N, C-alpha and C positions, 0 to 999 in steps of 0.2 A: 805508601810511598811518601817521602818527606815533602815532595812538591805539593801533594794533595792537601797537606795540612794547612797550606796558605790559601787554599781556595775555600771560600765560605760555602757552607751547605744551606741551600734555600729551604725554608719551611713552606708549608702550604699557603701561609699568608704572603710570603715573598712571591710565590708563583702567581697568586691572584694579583698582586701589585704589578708584577712584570707584564702579565697579560693585559691588564687594564691600560697601562701606559702604552703598550704596543698598539692597542686599538686607537688610543688618542693620537699617537704619532702617525699611524696610517691614515686616519681620517683627516688630520691636518695636511698631510701630503696631498690627499685627494682634493681638498678644498683649494690649496694654494698651487696646485700643479699648473705648469705652463704660465705662471705669472711671475712678475719681478719679486714678489714676496717670497716665493719658493727659493730663489737664489740667495736671498738674504738669510732665510732660515738655515740653509745649508752652510752658509758662512758662519752663522752663529754656532752651529753644531761643531764646526772645526775649531772655532775659538774656545768653545767650551771644553773640547778635548785637550787643547794646549793648556788651558787653565788647570784642568785636572792633573795633567802630567806635572806641571810646575808645582802644584800643591803637594803632589805625591813625593816629588824629589826635594821638597823643602826649599824651593827657590823663593825666598821671601820677597825680594824686590819685584819680580815678575808677578807673583800672586797679588801684591799690593796694587800694582798698576792695573791688573785685570779687574780687581774689585772696584776701583774707581771708574773704569771704563763701562762696567755693566750698568751703573747708575745713569751714565750719560746716554748709553745706547738705548736703554729702556724709554727714555723721554723722546729720543729721535725716532724710534720705531712707532711710538704712538702718534707722532706728528706725520711721518711719511706714509704710513700704511693705515691711516684711519678708515679709509673706505673698505679695504680688505678686512680689517678687524671687525668693522660694523657688519659686513656680510656674514662673517663666521659666527658672530654673536647672534645674528638673526636666525641662522640655521640651527643653532643649539638651544635657542630660547623655547621653553615649554609653551609659551603663548602662540607659537607658530602652529602647534597642533590643535589649539583650541579654537582657532579661527575657522570659519566655514570654508569648505573646500571650494576650488574654482568651479564655476559653471562651464559646461561644455558650450563651445561656440555653436550656436544653433542656426536654423534656416538654411539658406543656400550659400552661406559664407565660405565654407571650405571648397565649394565648387567655383564660386565667382572669383575669389582671390587668385587661384592659380591661373585662371583664364586671363585676368587683367595683367598679371605679372608677365605672362608669355606675350601678350599683345605689346607691352612696353618693350620687351626684348626684341620683338620683330621690328619695332619702330626705332631701335637703337636709342632708347631713352633710359638713362640710368635711374635706378630706384633703390631704396633701402626701406624695407617694411619690418617692423618689430612687433611680434605677437607675444604678449606677456602671459605667464602662467602663474605659478605660486609665488615666485619672488617678485618683490616690488622694486623696479629699477629707478624709481624717481630720484633717488639721491645720486645716481650716477649720470643722469641725463641733464645736459645744460642747454640753455637758450630754449628755442622753440616757442610755439604759440598754442595755447589751449583751444581746442576745437569742440570736443564732445558731440560728434556727429555719427550717423550711421555710416559704416565704411562702404559706401556705394562705389562700384567700379569706376563710374564717371568722375566721382570726386577724387579718387586716388589718381586717375590719369591726369586730371587737371592740376593736382598738386605737383606732380613730377614733370609737368610741361616745362620745356626749356625756358620759357618766358615768365614762369611763375617765380615769385620771390623766394619761396621755400623749397625749390626743387633740389637743392644740394643737401638738404638735411634729411633726417629720418622721420618716418611716420610711425607713431606708436598706436597700436590697436590693443585694447584691453576689454575682454568680455563683450564682444559685439559692439564696441564703441571705438571710433577713431578719436582718441583723446588729445593728441598733440601732433604737430607737424613742424618741420624745419628744425628738428632736434640735433644736437651734437652729442655723439656717444664717445665713451673713453676708448682711446686707441690701444690696440694690443701691442705689446713689446716683444712678441714671439719672433724669433729669428728664422723659424721654419716656414713662414708664409712665402709662397712662390712669388717671384718678381712680377709676374703678369697681373697680380692682384693689386688694386689701388687702395685709396683711402676708405672707400665704402666697405670693402672687404675687411680691412684692418679694424675699422670701427665696429663692424658687426662681430668680428672675432673677439674684440676686447670686451664687449658686453656679454657675449656668450660664455666667456671664461669665468665670470663672476656671478652670473644669474642663470636661471633655467629658461630664459627667453628664446624664442624661435626667430631667427633673423633671415629674411629673404632678400637677396641682393641681385640686382640686374646690372650687368656690365654693358655700358653703351658702346664700348669699342668692339667687343666680341659677340654681342647679342646673346650673352650667356646668363642662365638662371642658376643660382646657387643657394643652398640653404646652409646656415651655420648654426649648429646647436651643440652646446657643451664643448666648444672649441674645435669641433670637427666640421669640415667643409664637404658638402656633397653637391654634385652637379646633376641637373635634371634636363631631360630632353623632351618630355611630354607632360602636358598639364595634368593628364589623368593620373600619372604616377605620383606627381606632387600632391594631387588631391587626396589620394589614398593615404599618403604619409601624413598629411595634415590632420586627417580624421583620427589617425592613431595618436598623434602628438597632442591634439587639442580636445580629444574626447574625454569624458569623465574617467577618473582613475579606475582601472579594473580591480575588482576585489578577488584576490587569489588566496586560496587556502594554503598556507605554507606547509610543506611536509618536512619530516626530519632529513630526508635525503637532499631536498633542495637547500635546507638550512646548512647542512654540512658542506655541500658543494660550494655554496656562496661564501661560507666562512673560511674554508681551508683552500679551495682550488682557485677561486676567482682572484686574480692579481696576486698569486701566491708568491711570486718573486719579491714584490714590494712588501708584502706582509712579512716574509722571512727576513728581509733586510731590516725592517722596523723592529722585529723581535731580537735580531742580533745586536742592533744598536742599543736597545733598552737593556738587554742582558749584560752587555759590556759596561754600561753605566752603572748597573746594579752591582757588578763585581767590584768596580773601582770604589764605589761608595760604601758597600757593605764591608770591604776589607778595612776601611778606616772608621767604621762605626764603633762607637763605644758600647761594649756589652758588659754584663755582669754575670758572674758565675760563683757558685758556692763550692768550697773545697774543704776536705777534711785532712788535716796534716798532723803528723806525730811531733811531739816535743822532744828536743834533744838537749840534754844538759851539757854545758861546757865549763871548762876551767874548775872542775870540782877538785878541791884539795885532796891529796893522797890519803890523809888521815881520816877523811869523812866519806860517808856514803849516804845515798838517799834511801832512807828506810821506808818512807811513805810519802805519797803525793796524792793530791785530790783528783788529778786527771793526767793522762798521758797523751791526749789528743785535744785539738782545738778545731773549731769551725771557723773558716775564713770566708769572707765575702770579698771577692776580687773583681776589679774592673780594668778594662783596657781594650785595645783594638781587637776586633774579632779574630783576625788571623793570628795574633799573638796569643790570645786566650786559648785558641784551638790547638796551638802547637805545644803548650806546656804539659808536662807530665808530673807524676808524684816526685820524681827525682829532682825536679826543678824548684820545688817548694820546700823550704826548710824553716822551722821555728826553733830558734836557739834561745836558751835561757842561761845566762851567765851566773854561775854560782861562785865565782872566784873570791868575792869579798864577804862571803857568808861564813858564819861560825856554827857550832853545834846548837841544835834547837829547832824550834818551829818558826817558819818564815812565811809571810804572805808577799808574793811577788806580782807586781802589775805587768800586764802584757799590752803591747802596742805594736804599731806597724814596724817599729825599729827592731823588734825581735824576729820579724819575718824577712827572709831573704828570697827575692823573686827575680825573674828575668827582667831586663830593662823594659820600661813602658807599661808594666803592670803594677797596679796600686792596691793597697789594702784599704777597703772601706770600713770593714768591721771585723772584730775578732771576738769570739765567744768561747770560753769565759774570759773576762778581762783581768781576772785575778786567779792565781792558783796558790795552793798551800803546799809547802814542802817541809818535811821533817828530816833534818840531817843528824846522824848519829856518828859517834867516833868508831872507827874500825877496831875490833877486838884483836889484839895481838896474841898469837898462840906461842907458848914457850916450847 
C-alpha cells in the first residue's frame, strides 16, 4: 500500500530504544504521580507535541518561539522542582543500593507506638508521627528541634500535649530513635483529599508522596487514627491491627526468589494501562522523529545517454551503471523506486572519438528532498563513431 511507504519500519535496535524509553516514561510517571510536577510534565508533553507538529508543517516562527521557550522552561523547572528532581536522582543513584539496608525497628516499639497513638485519639489529642525507612526526608522537613531520644510512649504523649510548645508539629522517628519534634512537613497539593481532613493529614500526605515514610495521624476532632503511606490513607479501629501492619512495614526486607511467572506478571500485567499509554506515547514520538531522520542508502542506477547526434553512435563505453550513495528523510528514501532515479549523460556537444566524461550530482535526477552524496565511478569513457550509411 502507498500509505505504508511513509511509515518507517523499526529495526530491532529501534524496538530496544522504544522499550527502554517506555520504561523510563512509566517510571517517571510513577515517581511524579499525584504531585504538581506530574501536571507540569503532562503540560510539557502537550507543548512538545505542538512543537513537533509545527516543525513537521514547517511553521518557522512557531518553531523559533518554542526553541527559545525550551531554554527558559528548563531553567524554571530546575528552580521550581528542585526537591522533586533531587528525590528522583536519589532513587536512581547507584549509591542508594550500596548503602546498608535499614534496620528493623526492634524491641516493643511496634507494640508501644500503636497503643500510645490510640491513647492520644481517646484523649482527643492531635498527633503526627513520621517513621522513616529507606528514603531520607531531611531535605523536605523544616523547623523542628533535634532530640535523639528513645521513643518512649510517655515522651510522645508529652510532646503532643496541648500545652507543649511543639505539639502542632510532627515527630520524626528513625531506626528506634526519636530524632526531631515540632517539624513542618511539605503540604500535598492533591485535590482528592476529603474536606474533613486538615493540615496534619495534608502534611502527612505531602511527605508520603515523595518518600517511603510511614505517617501516623491522630485527628483531635474525630478521635480518628489514620496511616498514610505512598499517598494512600487507611483508617484503623484497633491498635492490634495497626501493630501487625507496622511489623510488616518496618520489618527487614523479605528476600523473595523471583520466578519467571512473577516477573512476567509484574512486567506486563501490573499497571498495564499506564504502561500501554507510555508505550503508545513513545511509539508516536518515534514515528514522528524517525520519519524526519536523515538516512543513507546505496543505489545502483543505469546510465542514459541524451542528445546524441544522429550521425554518431556509442560504440563502446566503460560502464553502463553507476553506484549512488543517497541521503534524505527516511519516509522519502523508502518511497523511491528505480523509475524515480535517472542518471543522464549529455552527449550533445561531443564529436567522433574517445571522450572522458565527469559525473556529478548534476547528472542524477531524483525526487525532491533526496541528495547525492557520492557517485561511483566519477568518470566514464565513451567512444563515439560515425554511423555507416548503406547505399
